[in-house]
C-alpha positions in Angstrom: 156.8 84.8 139.2 155.0 85.9 142.4 152.6 84.1 144.3 149.2 85.3 145.3 151.1 86.1 148.9 154.0 87.6 147.8 155.2 90.6 145.1 156.9 90.5 142.3 160.6 91.1 141.6 159.9 94.4 140.3 157.2 95.5 142.9 159.3 94.1 145.8 162.3 97.0 144.9 159.7 99.7 144.4 157.9 98.7 147.8 161.9 98.3 149.3 162.0 102.4 147.8 158.9 103.4 149.4 160.1 101.8 153.0 163.3 103.8 152.7 162.1 107.0 151.3 158.8 106.3 154.1 162.0 106.5 156.9 163.9 109.2 155.2 166.8 106.9 154.2 169.8 108.7 151.9 169.2 109.2 148.8 171.8 107.2 147.0 170.0 103.4 149.1 166.7 104.6 147.4 168.4 104.9 144.2 170.0 102.0 144.0 166.4 99.9 144.6 164.7 102.3 142.1 167.3 101.6 139.4 166.8 97.9 139.5 163.3 97.7 139.4 163.6 99.8 136.3 166.2 97.4 135.2 163.8 94.1 135.4 160.8 95.9 134.3 162.7 96.6 130.9 163.0 92.7 130.7 160.8 90.5 128.9 159.1 87.3 131.0 161.4 85.3 129.0 164.7 87.3 129.7 163.5 87.4 133.2 163.2 83.4 132.8 166.5 83.1 131.7 167.9 85.5 134.5 166.9 83.4 136.8 167.4 80.3 135.9 171.2 81.2 135.4 171.1 83.1 138.3 172.9 86.0 136.2 170.9 88.7 137.5 174.3 91.0 138.6 175.2 91.0 135.2 172.8 93.7 134.4 174.2 97.2 134.8 172.7 98.8 138.2 172.2 95.4 140.0 174.4 94.7 142.8 174.4 92.0 145.5 171.4 93.2 147.5 169.2 93.6 145.1 170.4 90.5 143.5 169.4 88.9 146.3 165.6 90.6 146.4 165.0 89.7 143.0 166.2 86.2 143.7 164.0 85.8 146.6 160.9 87.6 144.7 161.4 85.7 141.2 161.2 82.3 143.5 158.0 83.5 145.0 159.1 84.5 148.0 158.5 87.6 150.0 162.4 89.5 150.2 163.8 89.1 153.7 164.7 92.5 153.5 161.5 93.6 152.4 160.1 91.5 155.5 162.9 93.4 157.7 161.4 96.4 156.1 157.9 95.9 156.9 158.9 95.1 160.7 160.4 97.7 161.8 157.9 100.4 160.1 157.1 102.7 163.2 153.8 104.7 162.7 154.3 108.2 161.7 153.4 111.3 164.5 150.2 109.2 165.9 149.4 111.9 168.0 148.1 113.3 164.4 146.0 110.0 163.4 142.4 111.3 164.3 143.3 114.2 161.7 145.0 111.7 158.8 142.1 109.9 159.0 139.9 112.3 157.7 142.0 113.9 154.8 140.8 112.4 151.5 144.0 113.7 150.0 146.9 115.5 149.4 147.5 118.7 147.6 151.5 119.5 146.8 153.2 116.7 144.8 156.3 116.6 142.7 157.4 114.1 139.8 160.1 113.5 137.3 158.2 115.9 135.4 160.1 117.9 137.4 162.6 117.7 140.5 160.6 114.4 141.9 162.6 110.8 141.4 159.0 109.0 140.1 156.7 108.9 137.6 153.4 110.3 137.3 152.3 107.0 137.2 153.9 105.7 140.3 153.5 108.5 142.2 149.4 108.5 142.2 149.3 104.7 142.2 151.2 105.1 145.7 148.6 107.9 146.5 146.1 106.0 145.8 147.0 102.5 148.1 147.6 105.1 150.6 143.6 105.8 150.7 143.4 109.0 149.1 140.3 109.9 147.2 142.6 112.2 145.0 145.8 113.5 144.6 147.0 116.7 143.3 149.9 116.9 140.8 152.2 119.9 141.6 155.2 119.9 139.4 157.3 123.6 139.6 156.8 126.4 137.2 159.3 127.1 134.8 161.6 130.2 136.4 162.9 127.1 138.4 165.4 125.7 136.2 167.1 123.9 139.0 164.1 122.2 139.8 162.9 121.5 135.5 160.4 123.6 135.7 157.2 123.1 133.4 156.8 125.3 130.2 153.7 126.2 129.4 154.1 123.4 126.4 155.5 120.9 129.0 152.8 121.4 131.3 149.8 121.1 128.5 151.7 117.5 127.9 151.1 116.8 131.3 147.7 117.6 131.2 147.5 114.9 128.5 149.1 112.2 130.5 146.9 112.9 133.6 143.6 112.7 131.6 144.9 109.5 130.3 146.1 108.2 134.0 142.5 109.3 135.5 141.4 106.8 133.0 143.0 104.1 134.5 143.1 104.9 138.0 139.1 105.6 138.3 137.7 106.5 140.7 140.8 107.7 142.1 141.3 111.1 140.8 144.7 112.9 139.9 144.1 116.9 140.5 145.7 118.7 137.7 147.9 121.6 139.2 150.9 123.4 140.0 153.8 125.1 142.0 153.8 128.1 141.0 156.5 130.6 141.8 155.8 134.0 143.3 158.0 136.3 141.4 159.3 139.5 143.1 156.6 141.6 142.1 154.1 138.8 143.4 153.1 137.9 140.1 153.2 134.4 139.1 155.7 132.1 136.9 152.7 130.6 134.6 150.1 131.7 131.9 147.2 133.2 133.5 145.5 130.9 130.8 147.0 127.8 131.9 146.3 128.4 135.4 142.6 128.9 135.1 142.3 125.7 133.6 144.3 123.6 136.2 142.7 122.0 139.6 144.7 123.2 142.5 147.5 126.3 142.2 150.0 126.1 145.0 152.1 129.5 144.8 155.2 129.6 147.2 158.5 131.8 147.2 161.9 130.1 145.8 163.9 133.3 145.5 165.2 136.5 147.1 163.9 134.6 150.6 165.7 137.5 152.4 164.2 140.3 151.3 163.0 143.1 154.0 159.6 142.2 155.5 157.8 145.3 153.7 158.6 143.8 150.4 158.4 140.7 151.1 154.9 141.2 152.2 153.2 143.2 149.1 154.7 140.7 147.0 153.0 137.4 149.2 149.6 139.6 149.7 149.5 140.4 145.8 150.4 136.7 144.7 147.5 135.4 147.2 145.0 137.7 146.4 145.7 136.3 142.0 142.5 135.0 141.5 143.9 131.6 140.0 145.8 130.9 143.8 144.3 128.4 145.9 146.8 127.6 148.4 149.9 130.0 149.7 152.7 127.0 150.2 155.8 126.9 152.4 155.6 130.4 153.7 158.3 131.0 155.8 160.8 128.8 153.8 162.5 128.2 156.3 164.7 124.8 156.7 164.9 123.3 160.5 167.0 120.2 159.5 168.5 118.0 156.6 171.0 118.1 153.5 170.4 121.0 152.3 171.4 122.8 156.1 169.2 125.3 157.6 167.6 128.3 156.8 165.8 131.1 158.8 162.3 132.6 158.3 161.6 135.0 155.7 160.4 138.3 157.2 156.5 139.2 156.3 153.8 140.6 158.5 152.0 137.3 159.0 148.7 139.1 159.8 148.6 141.2 156.7 149.2 137.7 154.6 146.6 136.0 156.8 144.2 138.4 156.6 144.3 138.1 152.6 144.5 134.4 152.8 140.9 134.9 154.5 139.8 137.6 152.1 140.9 135.7 149.2 140.3 132.0 149.9 143.8 130.7 149.8 144.5 128.1 152.1 147.7 128.5 154.3 149.7 125.1 153.4 150.7 123.3 156.5 153.9 121.7 154.7 154.4 117.9 156.2 158.3 118.1 155.1 160.3 117.1 158.1 162.9 119.5 157.3 160.6 122.4 157.0 157.8 122.1 159.3 156.2 125.5 158.0 154.5 127.2 159.0 156.1 127.5 163.0 153.4 126.8 165.6 152.9 130.4 166.7 152.2 131.1 162.5 149.7 128.3 162.9 148.0 129.4 165.6 147.9 132.9 164.1 146.6 131.7 161.2 143.5 129.8 163.5 142.7 133.1 165.0 142.5 134.4 161.8 139.7 132.0 160.5 141.9 130.8 157.4 141.6 127.6 156.3 144.4 125.4 155.6 145.8 122.9 153.4 148.0 120.1 154.8 150.6 118.4 152.4 154.0 116.5 152.1 155.5 118.2 149.3 156.3 114.9 148.4 159.5 114.1 145.8 159.4 110.5 146.0 156.3 107.1 146.5 157.7 107.0 150.3 157.3 110.7 151.3 153.4 110.6 150.5 153.0 109.1 153.7 154.0 111.6 155.6 151.2 113.3 155.8 151.0 112.9 159.7 154.0 115.1 160.4 152.1 117.8 159.2 148.4 116.7 161.1 150.4 116.1 164.4 151.6 119.5 164.2 147.8 121.0 163.0 146.6 119.5 166.1 149.2 120.6 168.3 148.2 124.2 167.0 144.4 124.1 167.1 143.6 123.4 163.3 140.3 121.9 163.1 139.4 118.9 160.7 136.6 121.6 158.8 138.9 124.4 158.2 141.5 121.7 156.2 140.2 121.5 152.3 141.6 118.5 151.7 139.3 116.6 154.7 136.3 118.0 151.7 135.1 115.4 149.4 136.3 116.0 145.8 133.6 117.9 144.5 133.5 120.8 147.3 137.4 121.0 147.2 136.7 121.8 143.2 133.8 124.4 144.1 136.2 125.9 146.7 139.1 125.9 144.3 137.0 127.4 141.4 134.9 129.9 143.8 138.4 131.6 145.1 139.3 131.5 141.2 141.9 128.4 140.9 
């Protein structure tokens, strides 16, 4: 059993996953520890005690020599050596953004294993609360993005029930209901309007036909931004600057027209903190500042450790002139929700 100063085996394995995700480790390494955590979590106390006595952890499917060593040390009441090393090696994320990061109260773009995230809602939101957030929006994908297991209307309704139950358990921390809804080819949104109206936060993003001509893309984005249910324009250029998916150039659109629509219809411009996106580029952040837009600094996290990436977005925001008062996730929850209702979301 864990002592007062050491985690149990499940918590130790999941914390290792967190630090690996935070450091952008290879996915297969992270999955090994999270899979092992799930295996151990599924055992009864009696089974755990028997395995600990026999030191037979490796007989279980999904447990290898490295994860077994962690389990053995944690089961003996010690903090596993590997976890100690990871904690010690963790470096601050984008320290130039610390002042703005300290002002943030939440994260408004995250994913769970209900769509293309890797962890359950409860784990994602438990980590968000542990990081000091007052609130965090769950914004799994909408149905057309089948490659990301987007949520049908029926699945979204079931998710709302799960969130309501978790909110009772996690209070005063608040999970905000939400979605990252696809902007369709004609600028309409990929979910029923009556469901979008029920959600706390709606992020609208383009995920298809990213190479359309500028006029087509501009009309499409402006139409979506003007939709009364949309609160945030997600990763607006769609670019990828590094990472396993390769690189992708920016979509072409009239940024002045799109950002003017964001200003007029109270839709925040997302500063996406994912290292492979860094979207929008600096020049577009500066243009949105000049045009008096609001911003949302979000992680677009697909795993618990990625929830720590907000510093990347904060650093870029400060470097390009974004003030904290223009960032909607620095606001208290009541103010944020009132603003979203007023913008129609």
